[in-house]
LUMKOLTOR-22873 format. One line per 4 residues: their letters; for each residue x, y, z of C-alpha. Coordinates in steps of 0.2 Angstrom, whole numbers. Example, Ala and Ser with C-alpha at 12.3 -4.5 7.8 and 13.67 -1.06 7.14 Angstrom:
<recs>
as> 62:-22:39 | 68:-5:36 .
</recs>
This chain:
<recs>
mita> -109:141:808 | -90:141:806 | -82:124:801 | -66:117:794 .
ahwa> -65:103:781 | -50:96:789 | -60:91:804 | -69:78:794 .
gqry> -65:60:799 | -55:65:814 | -59:60:832 | -63:73:845 .
avlg> -69:72:863 | -79:87:870 | -80:90:889 | -93:103:895 .
lars> -109:106:885 | -114:124:889 | -116:137:875 | -98:136:868 .
gmat> -98:117:871 | -114:114:861 | -108:126:847 | -92:116:846 .
vral> -101:99:845 | -112:105:831 | -98:113:821 | -87:97:823 .
aaag> -102:86:818 | -107:97:803 | -89:95:797 | -89:77:797 .
ahvv> -79:74:813 | -82:59:825 | -87:67:841 | -89:60:859 .
awds> -97:73:871 | -100:73:889 | -107:84:903 | -111:81:921 .
dpaa> -129:88:917 | -141:75:910 | -151:89:901 | -135:94:892 .
rera> -131:77:887 | -148:75:880 | -146:90:869 | -129:84:863 .
eavd> -136:66:859 | -149:75:847 | -135:81:836 | -132:69:821 .
gviv> -116:60:822 | -113:63:841 | -110:50:854 | -113:54:872 .
hdpa> -100:45:883 | -89:49:897 | -72:52:888 | -63:47:905 .
lldl> -68:29:901 | -61:29:883 | -44:27:876 | -40:45:869 .
sgaa> -25:39:859 | -25:46:842 | -39:59:845 | -36:76:836 .
glvv> -41:85:852 | -50:85:869 | -60:101:868 | -64:108:885 .
spgv> -74:122:892 | -63:136:899 | -71:133:916 | -62:116:917 .
plnt> -46:118:928 | -32:112:917 | -20:111:933 | -31:98:942 .
hplv> -44:90:931 | -40:71:929 | -46:70:911 | -34:84:906 .
aqar> -19:74:913 | -26:58:904 | -27:67:887 | -9:74:889 .
aagv> -2:57:894 | -10:50:878 | -2:65:868 | -19:72:864 .
pvig> -20:91:862 | -31:100:875 | -40:114:866 | -55:125:866 .
diel> -67:132:854 | -55:147:850 | -42:136:844 | -54:127:833 .
faqa> -59:144:826 | -40:148:823 | -39:131:813 | -54:136:803 .
rael> -48:153:798 | -39:147:782 | -55:142:775 | -64:158:779 .
pphk> -66:173:767 | -51:185:769 | -53:194:786 | -45:201:802 .
vvgi> -45:196:820 | -44:207:835 | -40:198:851 | -43:208:868 .
tgtn> -37:202:885 | -34:209:902 | -40:207:920 | -53:221:919 .
gkst> -61:231:905 | -60:218:891 | -79:216:889 | -82:234:887 .
ttal> -67:237:875 | -72:222:864 | -90:228:863 | -84:246:859 .
vhhi> -72:240:845 | -86:230:838 | -98:245:839 | -86:257:831 .
lkta> -83:244:816 | -102:242:814 | -104:261:814 | -91:262:800 .
gvpt> -101:249:790 | -87:236:792 | -94:218:793 | -90:212:811 .
lmgg> -94:199:824 | -91:199:842 | -87:182:851 | -75:173:863 .
nigl> -80:177:881 | -94:188:876 | -109:186:865 | -113:171:855 .
pile> -100:157:854 | -89:161:839 | -92:144:830 | -110:146:831 .
qdpl> -110:162:820 | -110:163:801 | -94:167:793 | -91:185:789 .
pegg> -89:191:770 | -72:197:764 | -66:212:773 | -74:207:790 .
vyvl> -67:208:807 | -69:196:821 | -68:204:838 | -64:192:852 .
elss> -64:194:871 | -51:182:877 | -50:176:895 | -33:168:902 .
yqid> -43:152:902 | -47:153:884 | -29:158:879 | -23:143:889 .
ltqt> -33:132:877 | -27:140:861 | -11:137:852 | -12:145:834 .
ldcd> -23:161:835 | -13:174:826 | -22:190:830 | -20:204:817 .
vavl> -22:216:832 | -19:209:850 | -23:220:865 | -18:218:883 .
lnit> -27:230:894 | -20:227:911 | -15:213:923 | -19:212:941 .
pdhl> -19:197:952 | -34:186:948 | -38:167:946 | -22:163:956 .
dryd> -30:146:960 | -27:141:942 | -9:147:940 | 8:145:948 .
gfeg> 7:162:956 | 5:179:948 | 19:176:936 | 10:161:929 .
yvas> -6:171:926 | 5:185:918 | 13:172:907 | -5:165:902 .
kmrl> -10:183:896 | 6:186:887 | 4:171:876 | -9:181:866 .
famq> 6:190:859 | 17:175:857 | 5:167:845 | 6:183:833 .
sets> 16:183:817 | 29:197:814 | 16:207:803 | 4:208:817 .
vrve> 0:223:829 | 2:223:847 | -6:235:860 | -1:235:878 .
pddr> 2:246:893 | 19:253:894 | 20:245:911 | 10:230:908 .
lspt> 7:228:927 | -2:244:928 | -20:247:921 | -18:266:920 .
dpfd> -1:269:911 | -1:275:893 | -1:262:879 | 13:255:869 .
iwsp> 8:251:851 | 19:241:841 | 16:238:822 | 27:232:808 .
wgad> 25:249:800 | 28:259:816 | 15:267:827 | 14:284:818 .
gigr> -3:289:814 | -11:277:826 | -10:289:840 | -12:288:859 .
date> -26:301:862 | -43:303:857 | -46:321:862 | -49:327:844 .
lgtq> -64:315:844 | -73:325:859 | -72:324:877 | -77:310:889 .
adwp> -92:320:894 | -98:317:876 | -98:298:878 | -112:295:891 .
alqg> -109:276:892 | -90:278:895 | -88:287:911 | -74:285:924 .
phna> -56:284:921 | -56:266:917 | -68:269:902 | -57:283:897 .
qnal> -43:269:895 | -56:258:886 | -60:271:874 | -42:276:871 .
vsva> -38:258:866 | -53:256:855 | -49:271:846 | -31:265:843 .
vtrv> -37:248:837 | -49:254:825 | -37:267:818 | -25:252:815 .
lgvd> -40:244:805 | -42:260:795 | -58:267:802 | -60:286:799 .
etnv> -62:298:813 | -79:303:809 | -86:286:812 | -75:283:827 .
saal> -82:300:835 | -100:295:831 | -98:278:839 | -91:284:855 .
rtfs> -106:295:857 | -119:282:853 | -111:267:862 | -124:261:875 .
glph> -112:251:886 | -115:233:892 | -127:226:905 | -121:225:923 .
rmer> -106:236:919 | -109:253:927 | -127:251:920 | -139:265:926 .
vger> -154:255:930 | -165:269:938 | -167:285:946 | -178:289:961 .
ngva> -179:306:970 | -164:312:961 | -153:297:966 | -145:286:953 .
fvdd> -145:267:954 | -130:259:945 | -128:241:942 | -109:236:941 .
skat> -112:218:946 | -98:212:934 | -86:220:946 | -81:203:954 .
npes> -64:208:962 | -58:224:970 | -48:230:955 | -63:230:944 .
aapa> -74:239:957 | -61:253:960 | -65:262:943 | -84:263:947 .
lgaf> -80:270:964 | -69:283:955 | -83:288:943 | -95:295:955 .
erih> -93:309:968 | -105:303:982 | -108:284:983 | -119:272:994 .
wivg> -109:257:990 | -116:239:990 | -101:228:992 | -98:209:996 .
gkrk> -102:192:990 | -90:177:988 | -73:185:990 | -58:182:980 .
gddl> -46:189:993 | -45:196:1010 | -43:215:1007 | -50:230:997 .
daca> -34:238:994 | -37:242:976 | -52:252:981 | -43:263:994 .
pfls> -39:277:983 | -58:280:980 | -65:277:997 | -67:296:1000 .
hvva> -81:295:987 | -91:283:998 | -104:291:1009 | -109:274:1016 .
ayti> -106:255:1013 | -118:241:1014 | -110:224:1015 | -118:208:1009 .
geaa> -115:190:1007 | -101:179:1013 | -89:194:1014 | -101:205:1024 .
elfa> -92:204:1041 | -74:205:1034 | -78:220:1023 | -88:229:1036 .
dilt> -73:227:1048 | -61:234:1034 | -72:248:1029 | -78:254:1047 .
pkvp> -62:265:1050 | -62:272:1032 | -80:277:1028 | -92:287:1037 .
hver> -106:274:1039 | -105:255:1037 | -120:243:1038 | -120:224:1038 .
sgdl> -135:222:1027 | -132:204:1024 | -143:202:1008 | -145:213:992 .
atav> -163:218:994 | -160:224:1011 | -145:234:1006 | -155:242:991 .
rhaa> -169:247:1003 | -158:255:1016 | -146:263:1004 | -161:271:995 .
aaar> -168:278:1011 | -152:286:1016 | -146:293:999 | -149:311:995 .
pget> -152:319:978 | -136:319:967 | -129:304:976 | -127:286:968 .
vlls> -132:269:975 | -119:258:967 | -119:239:967 | -100:235:963 .
paca> -98:220:974 | -79:217:972 | -83:199:974 | -90:184:965 .
sfdq> -108:180:966 | -109:162:969 | -113:163:988 | -131:170:985 .
frdy> -133:170:966 | -131:159:951 | -119:172:942 | -116:190:941 .
edrg> -130:193:929 | -142:185:941 | -136:197:954 | -138:212:943 .
rafr> -155:207:938 | -159:205:957 | -152:223:960 | -163:230:946 .
aave> -179:221:953 | -175:228:970 | -174:245:963 | -190:243:954 .
ald> -198:237:970 | -194:253:980 | -210:263:986 .
</recs>
């Protein structure tokens, strides 16, 4: 695991004991810190109590004065949680595991960090950068909002590259992460319940650049509010040689897991980042061809009678569903869940690709009303299994049954992964 000697003897409170929280508890305790840990789940508290040197106690009942930090899960709302206000009133930094990683960097073998944020596409881009580096033989780890918690992983040898997917929530909890290469893919409205309007959300994302030193590289859209504009690359030595196109590396048709206009963007950014890091084009080209994609992100889970079934359960808002609609010509679209807004405006440019829509979950009625005037056929399916059966019966060879819900999953499923697994199971259950 990754630790830092200067944590020894300091006091930390850790709130939230899921994967990253438990990794944080173990790393701090291994470094010799005094750790108080808490979670509302008794099973999580029991796991923390088994770690030597950890006391399980509700930090809301403690005097936090003098503590080195309150380490919270990214899911804790900083704008409303009373313990956050209590810590700030006591002058205690409210941080996350990424900030602890940033503090530990000085004790790690010489390395680089790539930080990738944006509303949509950051998981695929993070995984693709990681895959390109692995293909080139560069020691690399992937962490942050993807894969294993970063503190749980073993340090890289000299010359390694840590590739971090960073949500706005994680950036909010980070003060000193100087990414050697920082990437902003796009910004569209999301998570506005946590911010003072859209501008507050934008400001959160932009802090990734604000934490960089003058020797670091920045990659962002020319117009940062558009997800499709060309990218602006700033580096202390200029952008010459980094390039903005990947056409010499092949065409998008050569990259089976990177279809659709959004994945063209993800590939373009990944190529730029790995060029900054000195990866040669032979390895980049090979990696683009062999990248297998990520589960629940436009993942082809089956084919039946010439009909493809695609799981894009990770598309939890209309902006992230739109690229999938743009990637296929004739679509039977399964859409709905716990909605984040009252419209599907971001999907409008691609509704001509939709042969039929099958609405599910809490948003079923609203989305059916929105789509009825705009697509040839709309069915209020209600639940995912029904939608899959009816879409499969109606689809013709060459068409695609696409789960791209444009909604969160929490009305009917534990999370988007659970929803994606249910989609695959429903496909496999077809006669």
